[in-house]
N, C-alpha and C positions, 0 to 999 in steps of 0.2 A: 688152532691149528694152523701151520704154515699152507702158504698159496701151492697150488698146483705150479709145475714148472716142465719146460720143455723134456726133462729128463723124466719125470712122473709120468708123461704122456708116451714117452718109450716104455718106460714099466710096463704098465698098462695096456699094452699095443695099440693106441691111438695113433703114434707116429712109427715110420719102419725104421729099423735099424739092425744092423748086424750083431745081435747080441748073441755072444759067446757064454756067458754062463748067466745062470738066473737060480736062485732059491728061496726061501720064503721070506729071508733078509735082504738080500743084496741083487742087483742085476749089471753085469758087466759089458759093455759094448764096444765096437770100435769108433774111433774119433772119426769124424767124419772131414777134419782138416789134421792128418795124423803130422808130428812133428819128428817122426824117428818110423823105419820098418812096422816095429811093433808100438801101436799107440793105441790104449784102451783105456777106457773110463769105468772104474767102479764105485756104483753107487748104491747106499742103503735106499731101500724100497720106499720106509718114509721118510718125506723130506725134514732135513736139519739144513737149515739155509748156510751157515759159515760154521766153522771151529769155533765161531764166537757164541753160537747159540747151542753148544756142545753140553750137557750136564751130565750129572752121573749115572742118569738112568740109561745113558747112550754109551757107556763105557764098553758092554758087550758088542755093541754093533760095530763100535770103532775099531775094536780088535777084530772082530771077523774079518773087516776091509780087507786087512794084513793077511789073515789066512788066506782068503781068496785069491788075494793078489800074487801069492806064492804058489797057490794053486796053479793058476793061469800062466804065469811066469813057465814053470813047468811044462804045463801045456802047450805053450807055444817055442819052445825049445830055447828059450833065452835064460834058464835060472842058474845055468852053469859059467856061461860068459858073464854073465850081468845085467842089469837093470837100473832103473831109477824109479822112484816113486814120490809123487810130488801132489801137495795138496796148496792149493791157494787160496788165502782168506781175503775177501774185500777187494776194493778195486783197486790200490796200491798195491795188493799182492797179485793182482792178475786175475782175479775170480771173475768171470763172465757168466754163467749160471749159479744162481744162488740158491742151489742144492749141493751140499758138501759132497764132494768126490775127491777119490784118487787117480791120478793120471800113472799108468803103468807103462813107461818108455821102455826100450830096447831094441835089439837087432842090429846095432853097429855102436862103436865107440862113441860114447855120449859126449865127451869132454867135460872143460868145468861148469858149474852151475851157474855162475853169473861171469860177467865181464865186469872188470874192475873201472870205474868210472873217475875219470880226475874231477877232484872238487876245484 
């Protein structure tokens, strides 16, 4: 079993957060360091440390994360104008909390995904 994370503690109510959605499989809450006017983290209630740790048994919950993201985007009023979903994997991918999660960002034009770096 994966160890508890800060997100597990939020899911279980041990750490306060601005939870905007929760069901038996997922929890969504506002990022404490938002990178856009809307920045919400959507996490599975059971810990999957990284995308690399996902198994065929996780297929249903991984799809559910996207269904929840679309529902929240509509609820937040950003579905029509557009939004971005980001999943980081491991250190070089920018993952800071090792509990798989989807970043939902929107509320303004987001621009390019990455800035090209000169080699």
